[in-house]
C-alpha positions in Angstrom: -13.0 -17.3 2.9 -12.5 -17.9 -0.7 -11.3 -14.8 -2.5 -12.2 -14.4 -6.2 -10.1 -11.3 -6.9 -6.3 -11.6 -6.5 -3.1 -9.6 -7.0 -1.5 -10.1 -10.4 1.6 -12.3 -10.6 4.0 -9.4 -11.1 2.6 -7.7 -7.9 3.0 -10.9 -5.9 6.6 -11.2 -7.2 7.3 -7.6 -6.1 5.8 -8.4 -2.7 7.9 -11.5 -2.3 11.1 -9.5 -3.2 10.4 -6.7 -0.8 10.0 -4.2 -3.5 6.6 -2.9 -2.4 6.2 0.2 -0.2 5.4 -0.8 3.3 1.8 0.4 3.3 1.0 -1.3 0.0 2.7 -4.5 1.2 0.5 -4.5 4.3 -2.6 -4.5 2.0 -1.2 -7.4 0.0 -0.4 -9.3 3.2 -4.0 -8.8 4.3 -5.1 -10.7 1.2 -2.5 -13.4 1.6 -3.8 -14.1 5.1 -7.1 -15.4 3.6 -5.8 -16.8 0.3 -3.9 -20.1 0.3 -3.4 -19.9 -3.5 -1.6 -16.6 -3.4 0.4 -17.6 -0.4 1.6 -20.6 -2.4 2.6 -18.5 -5.3 4.5 -16.1 -3.1 6.3 -19.1 -1.5 7.3 -20.3 -5.0 8.8 -16.9 -5.8 10.7 -16.9 -2.5 12.0 -20.4 -3.3 13.1 -19.3 -6.7 14.9 -16.3 -5.2 16.7 -18.6 -2.7 17.8 -20.9 -5.5 19.2 -17.9 -7.4 21.3 -17.0 -4.3 22.9 -20.4 -4.4 24.3 -19.6 -7.9 26.1 -16.4 -6.7 29.8 -16.6 -6.3 31.0 -17.3 -2.7 32.1 -14.4 -0.6 35.0 -14.4 1.7 34.2 -14.5 5.5 36.4 -14.3 8.6 37.5 -17.6 10.1 35.5 -17.1 13.3 32.3 -15.8 11.6 30.4 -19.0 12.4 31.3 -19.2 16.0 30.4 -15.5 16.5 27.0 -16.1 14.9 26.4 -19.1 17.1 27.3 -17.2 20.2 24.8 -14.5 19.3 22.1 -17.2 18.8 22.9 -18.7 22.2 22.3 -15.2 23.8 19.0 -14.8 22.0 15.7 -15.6 23.9 14.7 -19.2 23.1 11.0 -18.7 23.9 9.1 -17.8 20.8 6.7 -14.9 21.1 3.0 -16.0 21.3 1.1 -16.1 18.0 -1.6 -13.5 17.8 -4.6 -15.4 16.4 -6.9 -12.4 16.2 -8.2 -11.4 12.8 -6.1 -8.8 11.0 -8.8 -6.1 11.5 -8.2 -6.4 15.3 -4.4 -6.5 15.1 -3.9 -3.3 13.0 -2.4 -0.4 15.0 -5.2 2.1 14.3 -5.4 5.7 15.1 -8.8 7.1 16.4 -11.8 6.7 14.1 -13.1 9.7 12.2 -16.8 9.6 11.5 -17.3 11.3 8.2 -21.0 10.6 7.7 -23.7 8.6 9.4 -22.6 4.9 9.0 -19.2 5.9 7.6 -15.9 6.1 9.4 -12.2 6.0 8.6 -9.2 5.2 10.8 -5.6 5.7 9.8 -3.2 2.8 10.2 -0.2 3.7 12.3 2.4 1.9 10.2 5.5 3.1 8.4 4.7 4.5 5.0 5.6 7.3 2.6 4.3 10.6 3.9 2.6 11.2 0.6 0.6 7.9 0.9 -2.4 7.1 2.9 -2.9 3.7 4.8 -6.3 3.4 6.4 -9.5 1.4 7.2 -12.8 2.5 5.7 -16.1 1.2 7.1 -19.3 1.9 5.2 -22.8 0.8 6.3 -25.0 -1.6 4.3 -26.4 -0.2 1.1 -24.5 3.0 1.3 -22.3 4.5 -1.5 -19.0 6.3 -1.0 -18.5 9.6 -2.7 -17.7 9.4 -6.4 -13.9 10.1 -6.7 -10.9 9.9 -8.9 -7.4 8.6 -8.0 -4.2 10.6 -8.4 -2.0 7.5 -8.1 -2.2 3.8 -7.3 -4.6 2.3 -4.8 -4.5 -1.2 -3.2 -7.6 -2.5 -1.4 -8.3 -5.7 0.5 -11.8 -6.3 1.8 -11.7 -7.4 5.4 -15.5 -7.7 6.0 -18.7 -7.3 3.9 -18.8 -6.6 0.2 -19.0 -3.7 -2.3 -19.6 -3.2 -6.0 -18.0 -0.8 -8.4 -17.1 -0.6 -12.1 -14.6 -3.4 -11.7 -17.1 -5.9 -10.2 -18.2 -7.1 -6.8 -15.6 -7.6 -4.1 -16.2 -9.6 -0.9 -14.2 -10.6 2.2 -10.6 -11.4 1.2 -10.8 -9.9 -2.3 -8.0 -7.7 -3.6 -8.4 -4.7 -5.9 -5.8 -2.4 -7.4 -6.4 0.7 -9.6 -4.1 3.3 -11.1 -4.5 7.1 -11.5 -7.3 8.6 -13.5 -9.7 5.8 -12.5 -13.1 7.3 -11.5 -15.6 5.2 -9.5 -18.2 5.2 -6.7 -18.2 1.9 -4.7 -21.5 0.9 -3.2 -21.8 -1.6 -0.3 -23.9 -4.6 -1.3 -23.6 -6.7 1.8 -26.0 -7.0 4.7 -23.2 -6.0 7.1 -20.9 -3.0 7.0 -18.1 -3.3 4.5 -14.7 -2.7 6.0 -11.6 -2.3 3.7 -7.9 -1.8 4.2 -6.5 0.8 1.7 -3.2 2.1 0.7 -3.3 5.0 -1.8 -0.7 7.2 -3.5 -1.4 10.8 -2.9 -4.9 12.0 -2.3 -8.2 11.0 -3.8 -10.1 13.6 -5.8 -13.8 13.6 -4.8 -16.5 15.0 -7.0 -19.2 17.3 -5.5 -19.1 19.6 -2.5 -20.3 16.9 0.0 -17.6 14.5 -1.2 -14.9 17.1 -0.9 -16.0 18.0 2.6 -16.2 14.3 3.6 -12.8 13.5 2.1 -11.1 16.5 3.7 -12.4 15.5 7.1 -11.4 11.9 6.6 -7.9 13.0 5.4 -7.9 10.6 2.4 
C-alpha cells in the first residue's frame, strides 16, 4: 500500500497532540496504519512535544512519589497483551450492516464520538456511484479497500480525503472490487433527489 493522498501537516499535528475528536482521530489512524511517511511525521511532532515538556519548570512532588509509582508498576501484569495483526477493517467494532441499495451497505462503528457526528463504514460495489450529496460539516475518509473517484481526484486503498461544509460531490467506485471506506462526519449529509434522501435516511448518515 502506497497512499497518494495524505492528511495535511496541521491535521497530523492536531492528531499527535490529541486535539482531534475521537471519531476523526480513528479515521486518521486508519491512514497512518498504511502510510510510513505520515507515521514518521507524527513521530516527529510527538518528539518535538516531548522536548518542549523538558523546558517546563520543575513541579514539586512528594518524597515517596517514585517508590509509590514503582510499587504500582510491580503490581501490574507483566505479560503484554497479544498484538492483533488483523487488518483494521476486521478489528473495527461494527454495529450490524444496513443494506441501503443493491451492492451498498453501511455499518456504524461502535466507538466513542460526539453524538452529532457519524463514524461508519461504507461499502459500494464496483462501478456504482453514491447518491450526490452536500456536507453540513467536516468529513474525514480513509479508503480501506478498492478505489473511488470524485471532484477531488481518484482515491485508492490507504488514501485520505477531507472536505468541509458546502462541498457537493458524487463519488463513483472505479475499482474492480467493492470500495470500502471509513468515514467520520460532522452532522448529517444532505443528499439530493428523493432516492438519495431515502437511502441516506435508512443508512442514518
